[in-house]
A tleap script that builds the chain and sets N, CA, C and O, in Angstrom:
source leaprc.protein.ff14SB
mol = sequence {
  NMET ARG ILE LEU LYS GLN TRP TYR PRO GLU
  MET GLY GLU GLU GLU HIE ARG ARG ILE VAL
  GLU GLU ASP VAL ASN GLU MET GLU GLY LEU
  VAL LEU GLU PRO ALA ASP ILE ALA ARG ALA
  ALA LEU TYR LEU ALA SER ASP GLU SER LYS
  PHE VAL ASN GLY HIE ASN LEU VAL VAL ASP
  GLY GLY TYR THR VAL GLY LYS VAL PRO ASN
  MET PRO THR LEU CALA
}
set mol.1.N position { 6.941 24.226 6.084 }
set mol.1.CA position { 7.197 24.587 7.467 }
set mol.1.C position { 6.056 25.343 8.115 }
set mol.1.O position { 5.871 25.304 9.332 }
set mol.2.N position { 5.261 26.063 7.242 }
set mol.2.CA position { 4.145 26.687 7.636 }
set mol.2.C position { 3.252 25.959 8.503 }
set mol.2.O position { 2.882 26.419 9.583 }
set mol.3.N position { 2.878 24.776 8.037 }
set mol.3.CA position { 1.816 23.885 8.818 }
set mol.3.C position { 2.582 23.453 10.050 }
set mol.3.O position { 1.861 23.304 11.036 }
set mol.4.N position { 3.911 23.208 10.234 }
set mol.4.CA position { 4.547 22.858 11.417 }
set mol.4.C position { 4.279 24.064 12.476 }
set mol.4.O position { 3.991 23.852 13.655 }
set mol.5.N position { 4.397 25.226 11.957 }
set mol.5.CA position { 4.244 26.346 12.850 }
set mol.5.C position { 2.815 26.412 13.399 }
set mol.5.O position { 2.601 26.947 14.487 }
set mol.6.N position { 1.895 25.910 12.707 }
set mol.6.CA position { 0.362 25.794 13.147 }
set mol.6.C position { 0.240 24.811 14.013 }
set mol.6.O position { -0.435 25.030 15.019 }
set mol.7.N position { 0.856 23.513 13.830 }
set mol.7.CA position { 0.680 22.280 14.605 }
set mol.7.C position { 1.379 22.420 15.951 }
set mol.7.O position { 0.913 21.987 17.005 }
set mol.8.N position { 2.542 23.064 15.823 }
set mol.8.CA position { 3.618 22.975 16.830 }
set mol.8.C position { 3.989 24.535 17.190 }
set mol.8.O position { 5.142 24.940 17.038 }
set mol.9.N position { 3.076 25.270 17.614 }
set mol.9.CA position { 3.646 26.756 17.866 }
set mol.9.C position { 4.657 27.052 18.845 }
set mol.9.O position { 5.307 28.098 18.862 }
set mol.10.N position { 4.788 25.956 19.786 }
set mol.10.CA position { 5.629 26.125 20.985 }
set mol.10.C position { 6.972 25.670 20.488 }
set mol.10.O position { 7.859 25.711 21.341 }
set mol.11.N position { 7.312 25.247 19.298 }
set mol.11.CA position { 8.696 24.810 18.862 }
set mol.11.C position { 9.152 25.876 17.941 }
set mol.11.O position { 8.374 26.584 17.302 }
set mol.12.N position { 10.393 25.962 17.899 }
set mol.12.CA position { 11.157 27.137 17.091 }
set mol.12.C position { 11.478 26.632 15.595 }
set mol.12.O position { 11.301 25.454 15.285 }
set mol.13.N position { 11.877 27.425 14.845 }
set mol.13.CA position { 12.338 27.065 13.504 }
set mol.13.C position { 13.255 25.977 13.320 }
set mol.13.O position { 13.129 25.184 12.387 }
set mol.14.N position { 14.251 25.902 14.242 }
set mol.14.CA position { 15.223 24.733 14.174 }
set mol.14.C position { 14.534 23.493 14.484 }
set mol.14.O position { 14.730 22.552 13.715 }
set mol.15.N position { 13.736 23.323 15.507 }
set mol.15.CA position { 12.998 22.036 15.746 }
set mol.15.C position { 12.113 21.792 14.626 }
set mol.15.O position { 11.952 20.613 14.311 }
set mol.16.N position { 11.523 22.668 13.981 }
set mol.16.CA position { 10.766 22.321 12.875 }
set mol.16.C position { 11.394 21.721 11.671 }
set mol.16.O position { 10.897 20.783 11.048 }
set mol.17.N position { 12.663 22.391 11.335 }
set mol.17.CA position { 13.607 21.838 10.536 }
set mol.17.C position { 14.128 20.587 10.790 }
set mol.17.O position { 14.348 19.769 9.897 }
set mol.18.N position { 14.354 20.380 12.053 }
set mol.18.CA position { 14.684 18.870 12.374 }
set mol.18.C position { 13.770 17.842 12.059 }
set mol.18.O position { 14.130 16.782 11.548 }
set mol.19.N position { 12.576 18.121 12.350 }
set mol.19.CA position { 11.486 17.244 12.206 }
set mol.19.C position { 11.326 16.917 10.686 }
set mol.19.O position { 11.154 15.758 10.310 }
set mol.20.N position { 11.381 17.881 9.902 }
set mol.20.CA position { 11.436 17.642 8.317 }
set mol.20.C position { 12.586 16.903 7.859 }
set mol.20.O position { 12.470 15.945 7.094 }
set mol.21.N position { 13.757 17.340 8.326 }
set mol.21.CA position { 15.039 16.840 7.891 }
set mol.21.C position { 15.415 15.482 8.435 }
set mol.21.O position { 16.111 14.714 7.770 }
set mol.22.N position { 15.004 15.206 9.526 }
set mol.22.CA position { 15.381 13.906 10.305 }
set mol.22.C position { 14.320 12.877 10.596 }
set mol.22.O position { 14.546 11.672 10.478 }
set mol.23.N position { 13.157 13.369 10.980 }
set mol.23.CA position { 12.043 12.447 11.502 }
set mol.23.C position { 11.149 11.982 10.275 }
set mol.23.O position { 10.749 10.818 10.283 }
set mol.24.N position { 10.839 12.751 9.307 }
set mol.24.CA position { 9.969 12.362 8.281 }
set mol.24.C position { 10.746 12.346 7.023 }
set mol.24.O position { 10.070 12.277 5.996 }
set mol.25.N position { 11.910 12.391 6.910 }
set mol.25.CA position { 12.799 12.208 5.705 }
set mol.25.C position { 13.077 10.988 5.284 }
set mol.25.O position { 13.753 10.347 6.088 }
set mol.26.N position { 12.764 10.378 4.197 }
set mol.26.CA position { 13.035 9.047 3.642 }
set mol.26.C position { 14.522 8.732 3.359 }
set mol.26.O position { 15.063 7.655 3.606 }
set mol.27.N position { 15.095 9.792 2.820 }
set mol.27.CA position { 16.272 9.855 2.235 }
set mol.27.C position { 17.418 10.096 3.192 }
set mol.27.O position { 17.847 11.247 3.281 }
set mol.28.N position { 17.921 9.199 3.866 }
set mol.28.CA position { 18.848 9.497 5.037 }
set mol.28.C position { 20.129 10.216 4.534 }
set mol.28.O position { 20.766 9.812 3.561 }
set mol.29.N position { 20.462 11.318 5.271 }
set mol.29.CA position { 21.611 12.048 4.887 }
set mol.29.C position { 21.421 13.054 3.737 }
set mol.29.O position { 22.301 13.863 3.441 }
set mol.30.N position { 20.227 12.973 3.097 }
set mol.30.CA position { 19.927 14.013 2.028 }
set mol.30.C position { 18.906 14.961 2.514 }
set mol.30.O position { 18.115 14.592 3.382 }
set mol.31.N position { 18.857 16.184 2.010 }
set mol.31.CA position { 17.767 17.100 2.339 }
set mol.31.C position { 17.389 17.764 0.956 }
set mol.31.O position { 18.208 18.283 0.197 }
set mol.32.N position { 16.094 17.677 0.751 }
set mol.32.CA position { 15.577 18.459 -0.592 }
set mol.32.C position { 15.888 19.765 -0.610 }
set mol.32.O position { 15.608 20.432 0.387 }
set mol.33.N position { 16.449 20.311 -1.606 }
set mol.33.CA position { 16.996 21.592 -1.970 }
set mol.33.C position { 16.023 22.196 -3.053 }
set mol.33.O position { 15.282 21.465 -3.710 }
set mol.34.N position { 16.059 23.608 -3.214 }
set mol.34.CA position { 15.407 24.113 -4.370 }
set mol.34.C position { 15.770 23.678 -5.596 }
set mol.34.O position { 14.970 23.458 -6.505 }
set mol.35.N position { 17.137 23.521 -5.671 }
set mol.35.CA position { 17.859 22.974 -7.013 }
set mol.35.C position { 17.279 21.758 -7.501 }
set mol.35.O position { 17.257 21.525 -8.710 }
set mol.36.N position { 16.771 20.900 -6.586 }
set mol.36.CA position { 16.198 19.533 -6.831 }
set mol.36.C position { 14.821 19.757 -7.594 }
set mol.36.O position { 14.496 19.033 -8.535 }
set mol.37.N position { 14.207 20.571 -7.235 }
set mol.37.CA position { 12.794 20.978 -7.834 }
set mol.37.C position { 13.141 21.672 -9.247 }
set mol.37.O position { 12.456 21.474 -10.251 }
set mol.38.N position { 14.128 22.396 -9.225 }
set mol.38.CA position { 14.419 23.108 -10.676 }
set mol.38.C position { 15.156 22.083 -11.584 }
set mol.38.O position { 15.071 22.267 -12.798 }
set mol.39.N position { 15.833 21.076 -11.149 }
set mol.39.CA position { 16.293 20.090 -12.053 }
set mol.39.C position { 15.084 19.303 -12.517 }
set mol.39.O position { 15.090 18.992 -13.708 }
set mol.40.N position { 14.021 18.916 -11.762 }
set mol.40.CA position { 12.919 18.194 -12.182 }
set mol.40.C position { 12.127 18.952 -13.228 }
set mol.40.O position { 11.669 18.348 -14.198 }
set mol.41.N position { 11.932 20.373 -13.050 }
set mol.41.CA position { 11.364 21.262 -13.940 }
set mol.41.C position { 12.128 21.383 -15.285 }
set mol.41.O position { 11.557 21.447 -16.374 }
set mol.42.N position { 13.494 21.408 -15.106 }
set mol.42.CA position { 14.343 21.477 -16.370 }
set mol.42.C position { 14.158 20.166 -17.179 }
set mol.42.O position { 14.142 20.184 -18.409 }
set mol.43.N position { 14.014 18.998 -16.435 }
set mol.43.CA position { 14.024 17.817 -17.211 }
set mol.43.C position { 12.624 17.850 -17.995 }
set mol.43.O position { 12.542 17.606 -19.199 }
set mol.44.N position { 11.544 18.175 -17.187 }
set mol.44.CA position { 10.231 18.132 -17.990 }
set mol.44.C position { 10.054 19.094 -19.038 }
set mol.44.O position { 9.151 18.996 -19.870 }
set mol.45.N position { 11.076 20.219 -19.011 }
set mol.45.CA position { 10.971 21.238 -20.093 }
set mol.45.C position { 11.844 20.768 -21.357 }
set mol.45.O position { 11.828 21.312 -22.461 }
set mol.46.N position { 12.640 19.604 -20.967 }
set mol.46.CA position { 13.551 19.400 -22.057 }
set mol.46.C position { 13.151 18.265 -23.059 }
set mol.46.O position { 12.154 17.574 -22.849 }
set mol.47.N position { 13.902 18.099 -24.085 }
set mol.47.CA position { 13.779 16.959 -24.951 }
set mol.47.C position { 13.854 15.627 -24.373 }
set mol.47.O position { 13.317 14.626 -24.848 }
set mol.48.N position { 14.547 15.683 -23.328 }
set mol.48.CA position { 14.678 14.158 -22.494 }
set mol.48.C position { 13.562 13.737 -22.221 }
set mol.48.O position { 13.471 12.514 -22.116 }
set mol.49.N position { 12.349 14.547 -22.011 }
set mol.49.CA position { 11.098 14.010 -21.459 }
set mol.49.C position { 10.107 13.928 -22.504 }
set mol.49.O position { 8.927 13.784 -22.183 }
set mol.50.N position { 10.422 13.998 -23.641 }
set mol.50.CA position { 9.528 13.943 -24.876 }
set mol.50.C position { 8.306 12.824 -24.846 }
set mol.50.O position { 7.216 12.966 -25.400 }
set mol.51.N position { 8.739 11.673 -24.066 }
set mol.51.CA position { 7.456 10.709 -24.081 }
set mol.51.C position { 7.091 10.571 -22.721 }
set mol.51.O position { 6.603 9.506 -22.344 }
set mol.52.N position { 7.276 11.568 -21.890 }
set mol.52.CA position { 6.770 11.734 -20.499 }
set mol.52.C position { 5.437 12.431 -20.674 }
set mol.52.O position { 5.461 13.526 -21.237 }
set mol.53.N position { 4.263 11.936 -20.262 }
set mol.53.CA position { 3.044 12.657 -20.249 }
set mol.53.C position { 2.118 11.917 -19.334 }
set mol.53.O position { 2.238 10.722 -19.063 }
set mol.54.N position { 1.151 12.744 -18.860 }
set mol.54.CA position { 0.124 12.068 -17.954 }
set mol.54.C position { 0.595 11.472 -16.655 }
set mol.54.O position { 0.072 10.497 -16.116 }
set mol.55.N position { 1.562 12.102 -16.230 }
set mol.55.CA position { 2.376 11.648 -14.886 }
set mol.55.C position { 2.662 12.927 -14.104 }
set mol.55.O position { 3.005 14.018 -14.559 }
set mol.56.N position { 2.437 12.549 -12.747 }
set mol.56.CA position { 2.794 13.608 -11.831 }
set mol.56.C position { 4.168 13.196 -11.280 }
set mol.56.O position { 4.360 12.162 -10.640 }
set mol.57.N position { 5.098 14.097 -11.589 }
set mol.57.CA position { 6.409 13.786 -11.180 }
set mol.57.C position { 6.615 14.533 -9.634 }
set mol.57.O position { 6.695 15.749 -9.461 }
set mol.58.N position { 6.671 13.596 -8.680 }
set mol.58.CA position { 6.616 13.992 -7.273 }
set mol.58.C position { 8.100 13.992 -6.840 }
set mol.58.O position { 8.748 12.952 -6.955 }
set mol.59.N position { 8.625 15.038 -6.380 }
set mol.59.CA position { 10.043 15.237 -5.930 }
set mol.59.C position { 9.976 15.331 -4.497 }
set mol.59.O position { 9.996 16.448 -3.979 }
set mol.60.N position { 9.896 14.271 -3.779 }
set mol.60.CA position { 9.887 14.385 -2.321 }
set mol.60.C position { 10.721 13.164 -1.546 }
set mol.60.O position { 10.668 12.884 -0.349 }
set mol.61.N position { 11.359 12.645 -2.396 }
set mol.61.CA position { 12.555 11.665 -1.711 }
set mol.61.C position { 11.783 10.487 -1.339 }
set mol.61.O position { 12.332 9.770 -0.503 }
set mol.62.N position { 10.592 10.101 -1.777 }
set mol.62.CA position { 10.041 8.918 -1.604 }
set mol.62.C position { 8.891 9.030 -0.394 }
set mol.62.O position { 8.306 8.030 0.023 }
set mol.63.N position { 8.678 10.201 0.048 }
set mol.63.CA position { 7.754 10.438 1.207 }
set mol.63.C position { 6.247 9.940 0.918 }
set mol.63.O position { 5.575 9.313 1.737 }
set mol.64.N position { 5.859 10.279 -0.251 }
set mol.64.CA position { 4.500 10.002 -0.639 }
set mol.64.C position { 4.223 8.532 -0.936 }
set mol.64.O position { 3.089 8.112 -1.164 }
set mol.65.N position { 5.283 7.795 -0.922 }
set mol.65.CA position { 5.191 6.263 -1.280 }
set mol.65.C position { 4.403 5.567 -0.359 }
set mol.65.O position { 3.992 4.458 -0.700 }
set mol.66.N position { 4.068 6.077 0.917 }
set mol.66.CA position { 3.321 5.464 1.786 }
set mol.66.C position { 3.805 5.506 3.125 }
set mol.66.O position { 3.364 4.694 3.939 }
set mol.67.N position { 4.574 6.267 3.422 }
set mol.67.CA position { 5.235 6.287 4.753 }
set mol.67.C position { 4.152 6.906 5.718 }
set mol.67.O position { 3.488 7.862 5.317 }
set mol.68.N position { 3.975 6.431 6.869 }
set mol.68.CA position { 3.309 7.066 8.054 }
set mol.68.C position { 4.238 7.957 8.754 }
set mol.68.O position { 5.231 7.522 9.337 }
set mol.69.N position { 3.912 9.257 8.703 }
set mol.69.CA position { 4.862 10.186 9.310 }
set mol.69.C position { 5.095 9.977 10.698 }
set mol.69.O position { 4.177 9.790 11.496 }
set mol.70.N position { 6.505 10.008 11.059 }
set mol.70.CA position { 6.853 9.865 12.491 }
set mol.70.C position { 6.855 11.351 13.032 }
set mol.70.O position { 7.891 11.974 13.265 }
set mol.71.N position { 5.621 11.830 13.199 }
set mol.71.CA position { 5.419 13.281 13.791 }
set mol.71.C position { 5.377 13.159 15.313 }
set mol.71.O position { 5.058 12.105 15.863 }
set mol.72.N position { 5.707 14.258 15.971 }
set mol.72.CA position { 5.618 14.340 17.351 }
set mol.72.C position { 4.099 14.372 17.631 }
set mol.72.O position { 3.318 14.828 16.796 }
set mol.73.N position { 3.736 13.929 18.699 }
set mol.73.CA position { 2.179 13.960 18.986 }
set mol.73.C position { 1.649 15.430 19.369 }
set mol.73.O position { 2.301 16.305 19.939 }
set mol.74.N position { 0.490 15.491 18.983 }
set mol.74.CA position { 0.011 16.988 19.469 }
set mol.74.C position { -0.467 17.015 20.796 }
set mol.74.O position { -1.113 16.105 21.316 }
set mol.75.N position { -0.111 18.162 21.376 }
set mol.75.CA position { -0.418 18.301 22.766 }
set mol.75.C position { -1.959 18.527 23.050 }
set mol.75.O position { -2.360 18.662 24.206 }
savepdb mol mol.pdb
quit
């Protein structure tokens, strides 16, 4: 949200949240929560991930797969 405050200082926090949750979110109806990051960290720390190595586990709902952000234009 910090970067949105810099890019769009005229918008309020709710407008910034809407951009993240609705405009650039790949997972319709889902919002990334701190628990999602915690679950990924727990997985990596568990025996379940014993053969996982040399991998960046990206927990972003598919955002970095190549989506061009549908961001409002800068003024």
